[in-house]
N, C-alpha and C positions, 0 to 999 in steps of 0.2 A: 452725785446724782444716782439711786440705785436703779440698773439694767432692770427690765422688764422679763420675768421670770418665764422660762418656757420647759416643756416635757417632752423631752424623745421616747414614742412611746415603743420600741420596739429597735432592739439593738443588739450587736450579739457580744456583748464585751471577753467570753471567755474565749475565740476564737482566736489563734495568733498572733492574730495582724495587729490585735488590741492588749491582749492578756499580756504581754511582754512589757506592754509600759504604762500599765493599765493604771497607776495610781496619777500621772502624767494626764494620760486622758480625761478622768475624771474630771482633773484640778482644771484644764484648757475650759471642759466642757461648764464647770460653774463660771470660771471666768467669762466665759460668754453669753450666762444668762437663764443657762439649761440645768435648773437644779436636781430634777428628777430624771430616771431612767428607766425604762424595763427592758432587763436581759434578759434573752429569748433561748430555751435550750431548744435544739431540733432532735435530738436523739434524747430519749426517755431516761437510758443511761448515765446521759451525762449532766443530768440533774441537779446531782449534789456539786457541781464545779459553779453551775450560775449561782446555785442556792449560796456558797461560800462568799460569793463576790457579793450578793445580795448586803448577808448576813454583816462583811467585813466595812460596808461605807453604806452611811447614811444618804437618803436618795435613792437609792439605789433599791427597785426591786424586780424580782423575775417569776418568768412564765414558764410553764415546762411544757412539750409534748412531741409528737412524733412528728415530723416533715411530709411531705407526700413522699419526695424524693428518696425519703428513706424508709417507706413502707415495707419493700418487699424486702428489704435487707437485715431489719432490725424487727426484735419481738411485736408481736399485736400487742399497744398500750390494753390495758385495762382499766375499765371506769373505777377499780377499789385501788389501782396504782396512782393513777391521777386526784383521785379523793384523795388517800393520803398525803398526798404530795400538798394539794389547795388548803390544807389545814394550817400550813406552816404561814406565820402569820406576812409573811414577805414573797407570798406567793401570791401573784395576781390577777393573774390571766391563764387559762385553757390551750396549749398551743405552740409554735404555731404546728397548726393541721390544714390540712383542705386538699385540692388536687391539683395537679402538675402534668399533664400530656404533653409536657412541651419536649421532654427529654426522658421522661417515665410510662409513658403512654401504655406500655405492658403489663403495667403493676397496676392499671384503673382498678381493677376489684378490690384489691385491698387496699387501693387507697381510700376508696369508698366504704369500705368494712371500717376504718383505722377512721374517717373523718365522724360516721356515726358515732361510734363511741366517745371521741371527744366531745360530741354534741351533747351527748347524757351526762356525760361527767359536766361540762358548763352548764347542763339544766340543774344538776343536782348538789352541785355547790354554790351556784349563783354567780360565779366567777365567767369574764365576760370568754368567748370563745376568743381564737384570733386564727386571720384565714389567709391563708396564700392561695391564688389562683390565677393557673397559668394556663390559656389554652384548652379549658374546657366548661366554657361560661353556661354550656348546656346545663351541664349536667349537676353543677356547682348551684343556679338557681334551684336547679327542682329539688335538691337534697335538703337547701337550706330552707327552701319550703314547707315541703312535706313535714321534717323534722320539727319547724315552726309550729306546723299545724298542731302535732304530734303532743306538743307539751312548750311551752316560752323560755328564748330562751335569749343571753344579748352577743352582740358579737362587734369585731372591728374586722375591716375589708382590710388588712394590712398591705400596705404599699399598692393602695388600687393602680391601678392601669390595666382594668379589661375594657370591655363594651358597656357604651350608654347603656344598654338592656342591662344587664349585669348590677350594674351602679340604681338604677331604678328600683329592681326586685329587692337590693339589699336594705336600700333606703324606705320601702315599703313595709320591712319587716322591723324597721326601727331602728334596722343599724346602722351603723359608721362608717367613714370611709377615710381612709388615711392617705393622707399624701405625704411621699418620699422626695427625693431629689428628681427622678424623674419626672412629676409635678413642676420643676423648674427648669428643665431642658429646652435648648430654644424650640424646637420642633414637637414639643407636645402641647400646640393649642387645644388638639381636641381632645384630650385629657382634660387639659384646662376648663376646658367650656363643660366637662360632667362637672367637675368638682364645685366653679361657680353655680350652677342648675341647681346644687345641694342645698340644704336647709345650715346655713352655718353652724348651727346647733351639733352640728352630728359629722364636725370635721375636726381631724386628728392631726398632728405633724409627728414625724421619726425618720430617721436615718436611714435602718435597714444596716448599719456599717458592721461591718467594715466596705460596705456595696455600693454603690450606686450615690457616691458624691456627686451634690448639688454643683453647678458652676456657682466660683469661680475654680475648684478643685475638681471636674470632672475628669474621671480616667483614673485619680489619684486613690489612693485608702481614704475612705468615710470615717468619719466618727462623731460622738453624741455633740462636739460642740459646734460642727456645718450644721444640725438645724434650724441655726438662724436664718442662715440663707434661704432655705425651705422656705419658712418663715414668712419672709419679707417679700417673698412673692405672693405666698398665700396673702396676705394683707393687701399689698398691690390690687390682688386680683377681687378681693370683694369690696376694697376701696374705703380701708380701712387703716388707720394710722400701723404702725407695728403693736404699740402696747396695747391697743384695743385688743389686735386678732391674738397676739400673746396671752390676753388675759383668756378670750373667749375660747379658744383651743385647749388652755388648761384647766377652765371649769366643764367645758365635756369630758376632758379626760377625767377628772375629778366624777364624774357622773357616772360612768361605763365603767374606768377601776376604784370600784369604791372602796376600796380595802388600803389603797395608796391615798386616800385625799386623807 
């Protein structure tokens, strides 16, 4: 019997924790039923690394952008640069971008400028925006809403673990929420309630590997194969069997990340 197929919509296969045994990591993912992965670059100058990984492996796609925590240290991304990358057949998303005031609040003005440039690239390319949000809910909700009024774009709130208010704002704009291993942590009841209240058609799965491994691997290096553990928690949460939840989240991924469909 074949395994249900699922998607890891956000991982970092170029990070050394994974790249040093990349073929084995991808093989284990496929063995667990994780047939597609999106590897994300966090510094635009490193886009060639993730592009090369995607080109070398079937079922692996990439996204490129400047992570908000890198906004001050890296050159400001331009819309033209992002659009040039977006022309690649395996580039499927813009980002990750966003706002992170937890460690890097001093660069908030630069982060906001960078975020708006990424949104414009998402708008023009029609590729989904991949958002990282941490301790910046008010500004995040405001900017996403302002920009959406100025011209529509699609978006996923990656590794969503923010407030119910930001979750509702994102859903009201037609965006998606992505479940990471955090949603499977025993003490994440409040977060699971946010996901449970969302339309199931707007839920994605991810690992954010090598970070945030779900139980039973919590505290260890994460990898795409472990998407199945978060998926099982999601299936239980929505009262579905695993295969149905896998099929639904995969269909959601295809709708949003249309180039990877």
